[in-house]
MOPAC internal coordinates of N, CA, C and O (Angstrom, degrees):
PM7 1SCF
backbone

  N    0.0000 0     0.00 0     0.00 0    0    0    0
  C    1.4492 1     0.00 0     0.00 0    1    0    0
  C    1.5165 1   109.65 1     0.00 0    2    1    0
  O    1.2310 1   119.82 1   -39.94 1    3    2    1
  N    1.3000 1   117.94 1   140.06 1    3    2    1
  C    1.4570 1   123.82 1   178.45 1    5    3    2
  C    1.5266 1   109.35 1   -93.71 1    6    5    3
  O    1.2310 1   120.71 1   -35.52 1    7    6    5
  N    1.3129 1   116.25 1   144.48 1    7    6    5
  C    1.4617 1   121.33 1   171.83 1    9    7    6
  C    1.5130 1   109.05 1   -86.04 1   10    9    7
  O    1.2310 1   120.62 1   -12.72 1   11   10    9
  N    1.3199 1   116.42 1   167.28 1   11   10    9
  C    1.4611 1   121.45 1   179.52 1   13   11   10
  C    1.5184 1   112.32 1   -91.74 1   14   13   11
  O    1.2310 1   119.39 1  -168.50 1   15   14   13
  N    1.3391 1   118.78 1    11.50 1   15   14   13
  C    1.4569 1   121.73 1   179.01 1   17   15   14
  C    1.5234 1   109.86 1   -76.63 1   18   17   15
  O    1.2310 1   120.07 1   -35.35 1   19   18   17
  N    1.3476 1   117.48 1   144.65 1   19   18   17
  C    1.4672 1   119.10 1   178.40 1   21   19   18
  C    1.5390 1   110.45 1   -70.80 1   22   21   19
  O    1.2310 1   119.75 1   -30.67 1   23   22   21
  N    1.3363 1   118.09 1   149.33 1   23   22   21
  C    1.4722 1   120.32 1   178.96 1   25   23   22
  C    1.5228 1   111.12 1   -69.18 1   26   25   23
  O    1.2310 1   121.18 1   -31.90 1   27   26   25
  N    1.3245 1   115.34 1   148.10 1   27   26   25
  C    1.4636 1   122.64 1   179.79 1   29   27   26
  C    1.5214 1   108.67 1  -101.48 1   30   29   27
  O    1.2310 1   119.05 1   -59.23 1   31   30   29
  N    1.3498 1   119.42 1   120.77 1   31   30   29
  C    1.4683 1   120.18 1   179.47 1   33   31   30
  C    1.5188 1   111.25 1   -68.18 1   34   33   31
  O    1.2310 1   120.92 1   -34.98 1   35   34   33
  N    1.3355 1   115.84 1   145.02 1   35   34   33
  C    1.4594 1   122.45 1   179.29 1   37   35   34
  C    1.5182 1   107.86 1  -123.80 1   38   37   35
  O    1.2310 1   120.11 1   -41.98 1   39   38   37
  N    1.3342 1   117.39 1   138.02 1   39   38   37
  C    1.4593 1   121.78 1   175.10 1   41   39   38
  C    1.5133 1   112.61 1    89.59 1   42   41   39
  O    1.2310 1   121.69 1    -2.25 1   43   42   41
  N    1.3291 1   114.38 1   177.75 1   43   42   41
  C    1.4737 1   120.83 1  -176.78 1   45   43   42
  C    1.5112 1   112.66 1   -69.59 1   46   45   43
  O    1.2310 1   120.22 1   137.19 1   47   46   45
  N    1.3232 1   117.19 1   -42.81 1   47   46   45
  C    1.4592 1   119.75 1  -176.42 1   49   47   46
  C    1.5180 1   112.55 1   -82.64 1   50   49   47
  O    1.2310 1   119.98 1   158.51 1   51   50   49
  N    1.3229 1   117.64 1   -21.49 1   51   50   49
  C    1.4538 1   121.09 1  -178.27 1   53   51   50
  C    1.5147 1   112.99 1    77.57 1   54   53   51
  O    1.2310 1   120.44 1  -169.15 1   55   54   53
  N    1.3515 1   116.77 1    10.85 1   55   54   53
  C    1.4693 1   119.77 1  -179.90 1   57   55   54
  C    1.5210 1   110.63 1   -67.77 1   58   57   55
  O    1.2310 1   120.22 1   147.16 1   59   58   57
  N    1.3184 1   117.19 1   -32.84 1   59   58   57
  C    1.4603 1   120.51 1   176.08 1   61   59   58
  C    1.5132 1   108.25 1   -90.18 1   62   61   59
  O    1.2310 1   121.43 1   -32.52 1   63   62   61
  N    1.3197 1   114.86 1   147.48 1   63   62   61
  C    1.4557 1   118.80 1   179.20 1   65   63   62
  C    1.5254 1   109.15 1  -143.68 1   66   65   63
  O    1.2310 1   121.38 1   -30.92 1   67   66   65
  N    1.3122 1   114.96 1   149.08 1   67   66   65
  C    1.4581 1   121.45 1   177.59 1   69   67   66
  C    1.5240 1   108.18 1  -102.00 1   70   69   67
  O    1.2310 1   121.18 1   -50.24 1   71   70   69
  N    1.3181 1   115.35 1   129.76 1   71   70   69
  C    1.4565 1   120.77 1  -178.92 1   73   71   70
  C    1.5193 1   109.34 1  -121.56 1   74   73   71
  O    1.2310 1   120.81 1   -43.27 1   75   74   73
  N    1.3085 1   116.06 1   136.73 1   75   74   73
  C    1.4684 1   120.93 1   176.40 1   77   75   74
  C    1.5218 1   108.23 1   -78.00 1   78   77   75
  O    1.2310 1   121.06 1   -49.63 1   79   78   77
  N    1.3283 1   115.58 1   130.37 1   79   78   77
  C    1.4609 1   121.25 1   177.65 1   81   79   78
  C    1.5217 1   108.46 1  -131.03 1   82   81   79
  O    1.2310 1   121.34 1   -19.97 1   83   82   81
  N    1.3206 1   115.05 1   160.03 1   83   82   81
  C    1.4550 1   121.51 1   177.83 1   85   83   82
  C    1.5144 1   107.85 1  -134.82 1   86   85   83
  O    1.2310 1   120.27 1   -44.87 1   87   86   85
  N    1.3334 1   117.09 1   135.13 1   87   86   85
  C    1.4616 1   119.04 1   178.64 1   89   87   86
  C    1.5308 1   109.74 1   -83.70 1   90   89   87
  O    1.2310 1   120.38 1     1.04 1   91   90   89
  N    1.3247 1   116.87 1  -178.96 1   91   90   89
  C    1.4672 1   120.44 1  -175.99 1   93   91   90
  C    1.5218 1   112.31 1   -66.72 1   94   93   91
  O    1.2310 1   120.39 1   157.07 1   95   94   93
  N    1.3472 1   116.85 1   -22.93 1   95   94   93
  C    1.4640 1   120.15 1   177.32 1   97   95   94
  C    1.5243 1   111.93 1   -81.66 1   98   97   95
  O    1.2310 1   120.19 1   172.67 1   99   98   97
  N    1.3341 1   117.24 1    -7.33 1   99   98   97
  C    1.4592 1   121.24 1   178.80 1  101   99   98
  C    1.5166 1   113.76 1    91.60 1  102  101   99
  O    1.2310 1   119.74 1  -170.13 1  103  102  101
  N    1.3326 1   118.10 1     9.87 1  103  102  101
  C    1.4608 1   121.44 1   178.76 1  105  103  102
  C    1.5236 1   109.98 1   -82.16 1  106  105  103
  O    1.2310 1   119.78 1   -57.75 1  107  106  105
  N    1.3363 1   118.02 1   122.25 1  107  106  105
  C    1.4679 1   119.99 1   179.45 1  109  107  106
  C    1.5307 1   111.54 1   -76.06 1  110  109  107
  O    1.2310 1   121.29 1   -26.55 1  111  110  109
  N    1.3269 1   115.13 1   153.45 1  111  110  109
  C    1.4681 1   122.53 1   177.55 1  113  111  110
  C    1.5209 1   107.76 1  -153.36 1  114  113  111
  O    1.2310 1   120.61 1    -4.53 1  115  114  113
  N    1.3248 1   116.44 1   175.47 1  115  114  113
  C    1.4607 1   122.18 1   177.57 1  117  115  114
  C    1.5229 1   107.89 1  -121.70 1  118  117  115
  O    1.2310 1   120.69 1   -53.70 1  119  118  117
  N    1.3151 1   116.29 1   126.30 1  119  118  117
  C    1.4517 1   122.60 1   178.22 1  121  119  118
  C    1.5179 1   108.62 1  -107.21 1  122  121  119
  O    1.2310 1   120.01 1   -53.56 1  123  122  121
  N    1.3225 1   117.58 1   126.44 1  123  122  121
  C    1.4625 1   122.13 1   179.61 1  125  123  122
  C    1.5143 1   107.90 1   -98.97 1  126  125  123
  O    1.2310 1   120.73 1   -55.95 1  127  126  125
  N    1.3263 1   116.21 1   124.05 1  127  126  125
  C    1.4702 1   122.26 1  -179.49 1  129  127  126
  C    1.5236 1   110.24 1  -122.05 1  130  129  127
  O    1.2310 1   121.44 1   -28.08 1  131  130  129
  N    1.3209 1   114.86 1   151.92 1  131  130  129
  C    1.4639 1   122.35 1   169.93 1  133  131  130
  C    1.5098 1   105.72 1  -127.88 1  134  133  131
  O    1.2310 1   120.97 1   -76.35 1  135  134  133
  N    1.3211 1   115.76 1   103.65 1  135  134  133
  C    1.4598 1   119.65 1  -171.19 1  137  135  134
  C    1.5192 1   107.87 1    68.11 1  138  137  135
  O    1.2310 1   120.66 1    56.03 1  139  138  137
  N    1.3276 1   116.35 1  -123.97 1  139  138  137
  C    1.4615 1   120.70 1   176.30 1  141  139  138
  C    1.5214 1   111.88 1   -98.36 1  142  141  139
  O    1.2310 1   120.03 1   175.14 1  143  142  141
  N    1.3384 1   117.55 1    -4.86 1  143  142  141
  C    1.4710 1   122.05 1   179.19 1  145  143  142
  C    1.5138 1   110.67 1   -78.35 1  146  145  143
  O    1.2310 1   119.92 1   -48.19 1  147  146  145
  N    1.3200 1   117.76 1   131.81 1  147  146  145
  C    1.4557 1   120.73 1   173.32 1  149  147  146
  C    1.5168 1   108.16 1   -87.94 1  150  149  147
  O    1.2310 1   120.24 1   -49.73 1  151  150  149
  N    1.3245 1   117.14 1   130.27 1  151  150  149
  C    1.4631 1   121.83 1  -174.88 1  153  151  150
  C    1.5221 1   112.72 1  -104.65 1  154  153  151
  O    1.2310 1   119.68 1   136.24 1  155  154  153
  N    1.3399 1   118.22 1   -43.76 1  155  154  153
  C    1.4624 1   120.87 1  -176.47 1  157  155  154
  C    1.5206 1   109.49 1  -157.61 1  158  157  155
  O    1.2310 1   121.62 1   -22.24 1  159  158  157
  N    1.3235 1   114.51 1   157.76 1  159  158  157
  C    1.4501 1   121.47 1   175.87 1  161  159  158
  C    1.5170 1   108.15 1  -127.08 1  162  161  159
  O    1.2310 1   120.66 1   -50.44 1  163  162  161
  N    1.3216 1   116.34 1   129.56 1  163  162  161
  C    1.4626 1   121.94 1   176.92 1  165  163  162
  C    1.5157 1   107.45 1  -111.80 1  166  165  163
  O    1.2310 1   120.89 1   -56.71 1  167  166  165
  N    1.3064 1   115.91 1   123.29 1  167  166  165
  C    1.4522 1   121.34 1  -178.94 1  169  167  166
  C    1.5242 1   108.41 1  -143.13 1  170  169  167
  O    1.2310 1   120.62 1     2.49 1  171  170  169
  N    1.3108 1   116.41 1  -177.51 1  171  170  169
  C    1.4568 1   119.94 1   176.64 1  173  171  170
  C    1.5203 1   108.79 1  -130.53 1  174  173  171
  O    1.2310 1   121.64 1   -24.17 1  175  174  173
  N    1.3018 1   114.47 1   155.83 1  175  174  173
  C    1.4587 1   120.67 1   176.54 1  177  175  174
  C    1.5191 1   108.00 1  -132.30 1  178  177  175
  O    1.2310 1   121.20 1   -28.65 1  179  178  177
  N    1.2954 1   115.32 1   151.35 1  179  178  177
  C    1.4663 1   119.59 1  -179.43 1  181  179  178
  C    1.5162 1   109.91 1   -77.13 1  182  181  179
  O    1.2310 1   121.56 1   -41.43 1  183  182  181
  N    1.3168 1   114.61 1   138.57 1  183  182  181
  C    1.4579 1   120.93 1   172.31 1  185  183  182
  C    1.5194 1   107.10 1  -117.31 1  186  185  183
  O    1.2310 1   120.19 1     3.35 1  187  186  185
  N    1.2946 1   117.24 1  -176.65 1  187  186  185
  C    1.4607 1   120.58 1  -177.73 1  189  187  186
  C    1.5126 1   113.75 1   -57.11 1  190  189  187
  O    1.2310 1   120.15 1   137.91 1  191  190  189
  N    1.3193 1   117.32 1   -42.09 1  191  190  189
  C    1.4642 1   119.87 1  -175.17 1  193  191  190
  C    1.5271 1   113.23 1  -122.80 1  194  193  191
  O    1.2310 1   119.54 1  -158.67 1  195  194  193
  N    1.3028 1   118.48 1    21.33 1  195  194  193
  C    1.4666 1   120.17 1   179.76 1  197  195  194
  C    1.5104 1   111.24 1   169.06 1  198  197  195
  O    1.2310 1   121.62 1    36.69 1  199  198  197
  N    1.3307 1   114.50 1  -143.31 1  199  198  197
  C    1.4572 1   120.61 1   179.48 1  201  199  198
  C    1.5180 1   109.42 1  -129.25 1  202  201  199
  O    1.2310 1   121.18 1   -29.25 1  203  202  201
  N    1.3110 1   115.35 1   150.75 1  203  202  201
  C    1.4653 1   121.64 1   176.80 1  205  203  202
  C    1.5159 1   108.31 1  -120.30 1  206  205  203
  O    1.2310 1   120.97 1   -37.33 1  207  206  205
  N    1.3214 1   115.74 1   142.67 1  207  206  205
  C    1.4561 1   121.80 1   179.18 1  209  207  206
  C    1.5228 1   109.55 1   -79.26 1  210  209  207
  O    1.2310 1   120.87 1   -46.28 1  211  210  209
  N    1.3151 1   115.94 1   133.72 1  211  210  209
  C    1.4558 1   122.25 1   175.59 1  213  211  210
  C    1.5193 1   108.83 1  -111.64 1  214  213  211
  O    1.2310 1   119.98 1   -52.41 1  215  214  213
  N    1.3015 1   117.65 1   127.59 1  215  214  213
  C    1.4614 1   122.51 1   174.25 1  217  215  214
  C    1.5196 1   106.22 1  -115.39 1  218  217  215
  O    1.2310 1   121.01 1   -66.38 1  219  218  217
  N    1.3239 1   115.67 1   113.62 1  219  218  217
  C    1.4568 1   120.52 1  -175.74 1  221  219  218
  C    1.5215 1   109.89 1  -112.81 1  222  221  219
  O    1.2310 1   119.84 1   -72.38 1  223  222  221
  N    1.3417 1   117.91 1   107.62 1  223  222  221
  C    1.4609 1   119.69 1   176.01 1  225  223  222
  C    1.5305 1   109.64 1   -68.75 1  226  225  223
  O    1.2310 1   120.80 1   -46.48 1  227  226  225
  N    1.3045 1   116.08 1   133.52 1  227  226  225
  C    1.4613 1   120.88 1   178.87 1  229  227  226
  C    1.5249 1   110.86 1  -112.04 1  230  229  227
  O    1.2310 1   120.60 1  -168.44 1  231  230  229
  N    1.3252 1   116.46 1    11.56 1  231  230  229
  C    1.4618 1   122.88 1  -174.19 1  233  231  230
  C    1.5214 1   107.47 1  -147.73 1  234  233  231
  O    1.2310 1   119.89 1   -33.57 1  235  234  233
  N    1.3225 1   117.81 1   146.43 1  235  234  233
  C    1.4655 1   120.04 1   179.82 1  237  235  234
  C    1.5257 1   112.60 1   -72.25 1  238  237  235
  O    1.2310 1   119.36 1   166.26 1  239  238  237
  N    1.3255 1   118.82 1   -13.74 1  239  238  237
  C    1.4601 1   122.02 1  -179.90 1  241  239  238
  C    1.5249 1   113.16 1   -90.46 1  242  241  239
  O    1.2310 1   119.75 1   179.03 1  243  242  241
  N    1.3266 1   118.08 1    -0.97 1  243  242  241
  C    1.4601 1   121.73 1   179.63 1  245  243  242
  C    1.5200 1   108.43 1   -78.80 1  246  245  243
  O    1.2310 1   120.85 1   -49.63 1  247  246  245
  N    1.3220 1   115.97 1   130.37 1  247  246  245
  C    1.4610 1   121.33 1   178.97 1  249  247  246
  C    1.5222 1   108.47 1  -104.98 1  250  249  247
  O    1.2310 1   120.85 1   -60.18 1  251  250  249
  N    1.3170 1   115.98 1   119.82 1  251  250  249
  C    1.4582 1   121.82 1   179.14 1  253  251  250
  C    1.5172 1   107.43 1  -108.78 1  254  253  251
  O    1.2310 1   120.62 1   -55.65 1  255  254  253
  N    1.3109 1   116.43 1   124.35 1  255  254  253
  C    1.4688 1   121.26 1   179.84 1  257  255  254
  C    1.5200 1   108.93 1  -110.63 1  258  257  255
  O    1.2310 1   121.33 1   -49.38 1  259  258  257
  N    1.3112 1   115.06 1   130.62 1  259  258  257
  C    1.4518 1   121.08 1   179.57 1  261  259  258
  C    1.5257 1   107.05 1  -122.76 1  262  261  259
  O    1.2310 1   121.12 1  -111.67 1  263  262  261
  N    1.3139 1   115.46 1    68.33 1  263  262  261
  C    1.4578 1   119.93 1   178.26 1  265  263  262
  C    1.5214 1   109.14 1  -150.90 1  266  265  263
  O    1.2310 1   120.88 1   -10.53 1  267  266  265
  N    1.3004 1   115.93 1   169.47 1  267  266  265
  C    1.4539 1   120.96 1  -178.04 1  269  267  266
  C    1.5107 1   113.82 1   -74.56 1  270  269  267
  O    1.2310 1   120.07 1   165.97 1  271  270  269
  N    1.3347 1   117.48 1   -14.03 1  271  270  269
  C    1.4555 1   120.30 1  -176.92 1  273  271  270
  C    1.5224 1   113.43 1   -89.90 1  274  273  271
  O    1.2310 1   119.30 1   174.71 1  275  274  273
  N    1.3180 1   118.94 1    -5.29 1  275  274  273
  C    1.4591 1   120.70 1  -175.69 1  277  275  274
  C    1.5256 1   111.69 1   -61.81 1  278  277  275
  O    1.2310 1   119.65 1   136.08 1  279  278  277
  N    1.3317 1   118.27 1   -43.92 1  279  278  277
  C    1.4644 1   120.69 1   179.49 1  281  279  278
  C    1.5179 1   110.45 1   -66.37 1  282  281  279
  O    1.2310 1   120.36 1   137.47 1  283  282  281
  N    1.3283 1   116.91 1   -42.53 1  283  282  281
  C    1.4667 1   120.09 1   179.14 1  285  283  282
  C    1.5246 1   110.56 1   -62.72 1  286  285  283
  O    1.2310 1   120.05 1   141.01 1  287  286  285
  N    1.3154 1   117.51 1   -38.99 1  287  286  285
  C    1.4645 1   120.28 1   179.06 1  289  287  286
  C    1.5259 1   110.71 1   -66.78 1  290  289  287
  O    1.2310 1   120.23 1   142.95 1  291  290  289
  N    1.3330 1   117.16 1   -37.05 1  291  290  289
  C    1.4566 1   120.05 1   178.07 1  293  291  290
  C    1.5261 1   110.95 1   -66.82 1  294  293  291
  O    1.2310 1   120.42 1   136.34 1  295  294  293
  N    1.3220 1   116.81 1   -43.66 1  295  294  293
  C    1.4613 1   120.65 1  -179.07 1  297  295  294
  C    1.5236 1   110.36 1   -66.10 1  298  297  295
  O    1.2310 1   120.21 1   138.55 1  299  298  297
  N    1.3345 1   117.20 1   -41.45 1  299  298  297
  C    1.4621 1   121.03 1  -177.02 1  301  299  298
  C    1.5196 1   112.98 1   -79.40 1  302  301  299
  O    1.2310 1   119.50 1   169.00 1  303  302  301
  N    1.3150 1   118.57 1   -11.00 1  303  302  301
  C    1.4634 1   119.49 1  -175.33 1  305  303  302
  C    1.5183 1   112.65 1   -62.17 1  306  305  303
  O    1.2310 1   119.68 1   155.12 1  307  306  305
  N    1.3183 1   118.22 1   -24.88 1  307  306  305
  C    1.4561 1   120.24 1   177.97 1  309  307  306
  C    1.5053 1   113.62 1   -81.43 1  310  309  307
  O    1.2310 1   119.76 1   162.09 1  311  310  309
  N    1.3368 1   118.06 1   -17.91 1  311  310  309
  C    1.4519 1   120.00 1  -175.62 1  313  311  310
  C    1.5126 1   113.53 1  -111.82 1  314  313  311
  O    1.2310 1   119.33 1   167.35 1  315  314  313
  N    1.3144 1   118.88 1   -12.65 1  315  314  313
  C    1.4579 1   122.02 1  -178.72 1  317  315  314
  C    1.5181 1   108.25 1  -108.13 1  318  317  315
  O    1.2310 1   119.49 1   -58.81 1  319  318  317
  N    1.3418 1   118.58 1   121.19 1  319  318  317
  C    1.4576 1   119.06 1   179.19 1  321  319  318
  C    1.5199 1   110.86 1   -68.41 1  322  321  319
  O    1.2310 1   120.92 1   -38.22 1  323  322  321
  N    1.3203 1   115.85 1   141.78 1  323  322  321
  C    1.4520 1   121.46 1   177.59 1  325  323  322
  C    1.5189 1   109.04 1  -112.67 1  326  325  323
  O    1.2310 1   119.49 1   -23.84 1  327  326  325
  N    1.3317 1   118.58 1   156.16 1  327  326  325
  C    1.4581 1   120.00 1   179.39 1  329  327  326
  C    1.5234 1   110.92 1   -57.79 1  330  329  327
  O    1.2310 1   121.34 1   -41.83 1  331  330  329
  N    1.3147 1   115.04 1   138.17 1  331  330  329
  C    1.4514 1   120.27 1  -179.91 1  333  331  330
  C    1.5117 1   113.62 1    88.19 1  334  333  331
  O    1.2310 1   120.16 1   170.56 1  335  334  333
  N    1.3100 1   117.31 1    -9.44 1  335  334  333
  C    1.4619 1   120.32 1   178.25 1  337  335  334
  C    1.5155 1   108.02 1  -124.94 1  338  337  335
  O    1.2310 1   120.36 1   -48.81 1  339  338  337
  N    1.3037 1   116.91 1   131.19 1  339  338  337
  C    1.4527 1   121.53 1  -178.30 1  341  339  338
  C    1.5185 1   111.92 1   -63.17 1  342  341  339
  O    1.2310 1   121.36 1   -12.31 1  343  342  341
  N    1.3203 1   115.01 1   167.69 1  343  342  341
  C    1.4575 1   119.34 1  -178.00 1  345  343  342
  C    1.5199 1   112.23 1   -78.69 1  346  345  343
  O    1.2310 1   119.61 1   168.54 1  347  346  345
  N    1.3170 1   118.34 1   -11.46 1  347  346  345
  C    1.4450 1   120.85 1  -179.38 1  349  347  346
  C    1.5165 1   113.29 1    89.26 1  350  349  347
  O    1.2310 1   119.84 1   174.74 1  351  350  349
  N    1.3406 1   117.91 1    -5.26 1  351  350  349
  C    1.4544 1   122.02 1   178.53 1  353  351  350
  C    1.5334 1   107.43 1   -99.34 1  354  353  351
  O    1.2310 1   119.72 1   -54.23 1  355  354  353
  N    1.3293 1   118.15 1   125.77 1  355  354  353
  C    1.4628 1   119.29 1   179.84 1  357  355  354
  C    1.5261 1   111.81 1   -63.54 1  358  357  355
  O    1.2310 1   120.74 1   -27.54 1  359  358  357
  N    1.3212 1   116.18 1   152.46 1  359  358  357
  C    1.4567 1   121.76 1  -178.50 1  361  359  358
  C    1.5213 1   112.62 1   -61.25 1  362  361  359
  O    1.2310 1   120.12 1   141.67 1  363  362  361
  N    1.3307 1   117.38 1   -38.33 1  363  362  361
  C    1.4645 1   119.55 1  -178.86 1  365  363  362
  C    1.5249 1   110.51 1   -64.84 1  366  365  363
  O    1.2310 1   119.91 1   145.80 1  367  366  365
  N    1.3469 1   117.77 1   -34.20 1  367  366  365
  C    1.4658 1   119.96 1   179.19 1  369  367  366
  C    1.5251 1   110.75 1   -69.68 1  370  369  367
  O    1.2310 1   120.35 1   142.07 1  371  370  369
  N    1.3143 1   116.93 1   -37.93 1  371  370  369
  C    1.4693 1   120.37 1   176.29 1  373  371  370
  C    1.5226 1   110.97 1   -65.04 1  374  373  371
  O    1.2310 1   120.27 1   140.74 1  375  374  373
  N    1.3352 1   117.09 1   -39.26 1  375  374  373
  C    1.4605 1   121.03 1   179.12 1  377  375  374
  C    1.5208 1   110.97 1   -65.21 1  378  377  375
  O    1.2310 1   120.08 1   135.42 1  379  378  377
  N    1.3233 1   117.44 1   -44.58 1  379  378  377
  C    1.4644 1   120.69 1   178.52 1  381  379  378
  C    1.5228 1   110.11 1   -62.27 1  382  381  379
  O    1.2310 1   120.13 1   138.13 1  383  382  381
  N    1.3324 1   117.36 1   -41.87 1  383  382  381
  C    1.4596 1   120.96 1   178.12 1  385  383  382
  C    1.5108 1   112.44 1   -61.74 1  386  385  383
  O    1.2310 1   120.29 1   138.84 1  387  386  385
  N    1.3437 1   117.05 1   -41.16 1  387  386  385
  C    1.4622 1   121.18 1   178.45 1  389  387  386
  C    1.5236 1   110.70 1   -64.85 1  390  389  387
  O    1.2310 1   120.01 1   136.32 1  391  390  389
  N    1.3400 1   117.60 1   -43.68 1  391  390  389
  C    1.4658 1   120.93 1   179.64 1  393  391  390
  C    1.5288 1   110.51 1   -62.42 1  394  393  391
  O    1.2310 1   120.25 1   135.38 1  395  394  393
  N    1.3267 1   117.12 1   -44.62 1  395  394  393
  C    1.4663 1   120.06 1   178.90 1  397  395  394
  C    1.5263 1   111.61 1   -63.33 1  398  397  395
  O    1.2310 1   120.30 1   141.32 1  399  398  397
  N    1.3170 1   117.04 1   -38.68 1  399  398  397
  C    1.4628 1   120.46 1   177.23 1  401  399  398
  C    1.5240 1   111.18 1   -63.41 1  402  401  399
  O    1.2310 1   120.21 1   136.88 1  403  402  401
  N    1.3288 1   117.21 1   -43.12 1  403  402  401
  C    1.4693 1   120.45 1   178.80 1  405  403  402
  C    1.5249 1   111.57 1   -66.04 1  406  405  403
  O    1.2310 1   119.80 1   143.62 1  407  406  405
  N    1.3320 1   117.99 1   -36.38 1  407  406  405
  C    1.4665 1   120.90 1   177.01 1  409  407  406
  C    1.5258 1   110.28 1   -64.48 1  410  409  407
  O    1.2310 1   120.22 1   136.63 1  411  410  409
  N    1.3153 1   117.19 1   -43.37 1  411  410  409
  C    1.4720 1   120.56 1   179.08 1  413  411  410
  C    1.5246 1   110.64 1   -63.73 1  414  413  411
  O    1.2310 1   120.18 1   135.70 1  415  414  413
  N    1.3209 1   117.25 1   -44.30 1  415  414  413
  C    1.4727 1   120.57 1   178.29 1  417  415  414
  C    1.5231 1   109.99 1   -63.33 1  418  417  415
  O    1.2310 1   119.66 1   140.06 1  419  418  417
  N    1.3375 1   118.25 1   -39.94 1  419  418  417
  C    1.4662 1   121.83 1   177.50 1  421  419  418
  C    1.5131 1   111.93 1   -61.23 1  422  421  419
  O    1.2310 1   120.32 1   134.39 1  423  422  421
  N    1.3396 1   116.99 1   -45.61 1  423  422  421
  C    1.4636 1   119.64 1   177.53 1  425  423  422
  C    1.5270 1   111.41 1   -64.22 1  426  425  423
  O    1.2310 1   119.89 1   144.12 1  427  426  425
  N    1.3217 1   117.82 1   -35.88 1  427  426  425
  C    1.4628 1   120.79 1   178.53 1  429  427  426
  C    1.5268 1   110.58 1   -65.15 1  430  429  427
  O    1.2310 1   120.26 1   136.99 1  431  430  429
  N    1.3331 1   117.11 1   -43.01 1  431  430  429
  C    1.4734 1   120.59 1   178.84 1  433  431  430
  C    1.5241 1   110.19 1   -66.30 1  434  433  431
  O    1.2310 1   120.16 1   134.97 1  435  434  433
  N    1.3389 1   117.31 1   -45.03 1  435  434  433
  C    1.4627 1   121.36 1   179.07 1  437  435  434
  C    1.5315 1   110.75 1   -61.44 1  438  437  435
  O    1.2310 1   120.16 1   137.25 1  439  438  437
  N    1.3386 1   117.29 1   -42.75 1  439  438  437
  C    1.4573 1   121.04 1   177.86 1  441  439  438
  C    1.5242 1   111.95 1   -63.89 1  442  441  439
  O    1.2310 1   120.43 1   142.03 1  443  442  441
  N    1.3184 1   116.78 1   -37.97 1  443  442  441
  C    1.4705 1   120.05 1   178.52 1  445  443  442
  C    1.5192 1   111.02 1   -65.13 1  446  445  443
  O    1.2310 1   120.32 1   135.44 1  447  446  445
  N    1.3417 1   116.99 1   -44.56 1  447  446  445
  C    1.4727 1   120.08 1   178.15 1  449  447  446
  C    1.5206 1   110.71 1   -61.13 1  450  449  447
  O    1.2310 1   120.34 1   136.78 1  451  450  449
  N    1.3325 1   116.96 1   -43.22 1  451  450  449
  C    1.4604 1   121.00 1  -179.68 1  453  451  450
  C    1.5260 1   110.86 1   -63.12 1  454  453  451
  O    1.2310 1   120.20 1   132.23 1  455  454  453
  N    1.3179 1   117.23 1   -47.77 1  455  454  453
  C    1.4588 1   121.37 1  -178.50 1  457  455  454
  C    1.5260 1   111.07 1   -61.75 1  458  457  455
  O    1.2310 1   120.36 1   130.85 1  459  458  457
  N    1.3244 1   116.92 1   -49.15 1  459  458  457
  C    1.4609 1   119.07 1  -177.84 1  461  459  458
  C    1.5318 1   111.76 1   -69.27 1  462  461  459
  O    1.2310 1   120.04 1   151.56 1  463  462  461
  N    1.3298 1   117.53 1   -28.44 1  463  462  461
  C    1.4648 1   120.43 1   173.63 1  465  463  462
  C    1.5251 1   110.82 1   -64.60 1  466  465  463
  O    1.2310 1   120.14 1   134.18 1  467  466  465
  N    1.3299 1   117.33 1   -45.82 1  467  466  465
  C    1.4682 1   121.06 1   176.65 1  469  467  466
  C    1.5258 1   111.19 1   -63.78 1  470  469  467
  O    1.2310 1   120.53 1   141.62 1  471  470  469
  N    1.3354 1   116.59 1   -38.38 1  471  470  469
  C    1.4632 1   120.73 1  -179.69 1  473  471  470
  C    1.5286 1   110.95 1   -64.99 1  474  473  471
  O    1.2310 1   120.30 1   137.61 1  475  474  473
  N    1.3130 1   117.02 1   -42.39 1  475  474  473
  C    1.4740 1   120.85 1   178.62 1  477  475  474
  C    1.5164 1   110.04 1   -64.56 1  478  477  475
  O    1.2310 1   120.12 1   138.20 1  479  478  477
  N    1.3578 1   117.37 1   -41.80 1  479  478  477
  C    1.4608 1   120.76 1   178.02 1  481  479  478
  C    1.5371 1   111.00 1   -65.58 1  482  481  479
  O    1.2310 1   119.78 1   141.16 1  483  482  481
  N    1.3128 1   118.02 1   -38.84 1  483  482  481
  C    1.4552 1   121.34 1  -178.44 1  485  483  482
  C    1.5333 1   111.96 1   -68.74 1  486  485  483
  O    1.2310 1   120.70 1   142.44 1  487  486  485
  N    1.2975 1   116.27 1   -37.56 1  487  486  485
  C    1.4642 1   119.61 1   178.81 1  489  487  486
  C    1.5211 1   111.11 1   -76.77 1  490  489  487
  O    1.2310 1   120.81 1   153.70 1  491  490  489
  N    1.3044 1   116.05 1   -26.30 1  491  490  489
  C    1.4466 1   120.61 1   178.58 1  493  491  490
  C    1.5225 1   113.72 1    87.07 1  494  493  491
  O    1.2310 1   120.47 1  -148.13 1  495  494  493
  N    1.3108 1   116.70 1    31.87 1  495  494  493
  C    1.4765 1   119.86 1   179.38 1  497  495  494
  C    1.5194 1   112.46 1   -81.54 1  498  497  495
  O    1.2310 1   119.04 1   175.22 1  499  498  497
  N    1.3007 1   119.43 1    -4.78 1  499  498  497
  C    1.4596 1   121.28 1   178.22 1  501  499  498
  C    1.4775 1   111.23 1   -98.96 1  502  501  499
  O    1.2310 1   120.10 1   180.00 1  503  502  501

């Protein structure tokens, strides 16, 4: 049975959506769809002292991670560039940053030469 709640978009494009569903026993769950394809079902099952989350892949392309790094990878996915996806910084901004960095390094080198030149003259090593 379907609930009357609106679907929740998942991901950047919003092509996947989470829909609330209820089985014939009245147990609620979340069904993840992409278009008309069902991708995964999230439900719970009773255990001795509570409930356990069940993640059931319904598609061979669903990736299920059972490790402590899964949450960290999800959180960092917006800030760490991945192959095939740009860094999100425009090329002109990177170019301006590189030019400013080279100008700062140039002034640092010029300042070092000037300082050590004055120091050599002051000590009288020339």
